[in-house]
C-alpha positions as CSV (number, residue, x, y, z in Angstrom):
1,M,-9.2,16.5,-57.8
2,F,-12.2,14.9,-56.2
3,L,-11.7,11.7,-54.1
4,E,-14.5,9.7,-52.4
5,D,-14.7,6.2,-50.9
6,T,-16.7,4.3,-48.3
7,R,-15.8,1.7,-45.7
8,E,-12.1,2.0,-46.1
9,P,-10.0,2.3,-42.9
10,P,-7.5,5.2,-42.8
11,Y,-4.5,2.9,-43.3
12,R,-5.9,1.8,-46.7
13,I,-6.6,5.4,-47.7
14,D,-3.0,6.2,-46.6
15,R,-1.8,3.5,-49.0
16,M,-3.9,4.7,-51.9
17,L,-2.9,8.4,-51.4
18,T,0.8,7.4,-51.1
19,Q,0.6,5.5,-54.4
20,L,-0.9,8.6,-56.1
21,R,1.7,10.8,-54.5
22,N,4.6,8.5,-55.6
23,A,3.2,8.4,-59.1
24,G,3.4,12.2,-59.3
25,V,-0.4,12.6,-59.6
26,F,-0.6,15.4,-56.9
27,D,2.1,17.4,-58.8
28,Q,-0.5,18.1,-61.4
29,V,-3.4,19.3,-59.3
30,H,-4.3,22.6,-57.7
31,G,-6.5,21.3,-54.9
32,V,-8.0,18.1,-53.5
33,I,-11.7,17.7,-52.5
34,F,-12.7,14.7,-50.4
35,G,-16.3,13.5,-50.3
36,T,-17.9,12.5,-47.0
37,M,-15.8,9.3,-46.8
38,S,-18.6,7.4,-45.0
39,N,-17.4,4.7,-42.5
40,C,-13.7,5.4,-43.3
41,S,-12.6,5.2,-39.7
42,D,-10.9,3.0,-37.1
43,P,-10.3,3.5,-33.4
44,Y,-6.5,4.2,-33.9
45,N,-6.3,6.8,-36.7
46,S,-7.9,10.0,-37.7
47,L,-8.7,10.0,-41.4
48,R,-8.1,13.7,-41.7
49,S,-4.7,13.3,-40.0
50,V,-3.7,10.5,-42.3
51,I,-4.7,12.7,-45.3
52,R,-2.8,15.7,-44.0
53,D,0.3,13.7,-43.3
54,V,0.4,12.2,-46.9
55,L,-0.2,15.5,-48.5
56,A,1.9,17.6,-46.1
57,A,4.5,18.6,-48.8
58,Y,1.9,20.3,-51.0
59,T,0.6,23.8,-50.7
60,F,-2.7,23.3,-52.5
61,P,-6.0,23.6,-50.5
62,I,-7.7,20.4,-49.2
63,A,-11.4,20.3,-48.6
64,F,-13.4,17.7,-46.7
65,G,-17.0,16.7,-46.7
66,L,-18.4,17.4,-50.2
67,R,-21.6,15.5,-50.2
68,S,-21.2,13.7,-53.6
69,G,-20.5,10.1,-54.4
70,H,-21.7,7.9,-51.6
71,G,-24.3,8.9,-49.0
72,D,-27.9,10.2,-48.6
73,V,-27.2,13.4,-50.6
74,S,-25.2,13.2,-53.7
75,L,-24.4,16.5,-55.5
76,S,-23.5,16.2,-59.2
77,I,-20.0,17.1,-60.3
78,R,-19.3,17.7,-63.9
79,L,-16.2,15.8,-65.1
80,G,-13.6,18.2,-66.2
81,A,-15.4,21.2,-64.8
82,H,-13.4,24.2,-63.5
83,L,-13.9,24.6,-59.7
84,E,-12.8,27.4,-57.4
85,M,-11.8,26.7,-53.9
86,D,-11.7,29.3,-51.2
87,G,-9.9,27.6,-48.3
88,E,-10.3,30.6,-46.0
89,A,-14.1,30.7,-46.4
90,G,-14.5,26.9,-46.8
91,V,-16.4,27.3,-50.1
92,I,-16.2,25.4,-53.3
93,S,-17.9,26.8,-56.3
94,M,-18.5,25.9,-59.9
95,G,-19.0,29.0,-62.0
96,S,-21.4,31.3,-60.1
97,E,-23.1,28.5,-58.1
98,T,-21.9,27.6,-54.7
99,H,-22.0,23.8,-54.2
100,C,-20.7,23.1,-50.7
101,E,-19.1,24.6,-47.7
């Protein structure tokens, strides 16, 4: 699953992820990739900590910083494409091409 947003404070991302979790959406995924999440911050909460807290019960890999969606660089992601995530190496690949680290 790929998720990306901009200008949303962590408490709002927490609410959105909690709704997805409560709806059982994360029970059907094998990994979550977050985009750059530009300007998704506030002085009180770490976005990564909020994400890790909401998804703590899951064992799938979580990747941060895929430069797609909003931002100066926007890599294309084919809808429905099969991706491979290597959490140890920090690599996400689509087929034989490496698209982010």
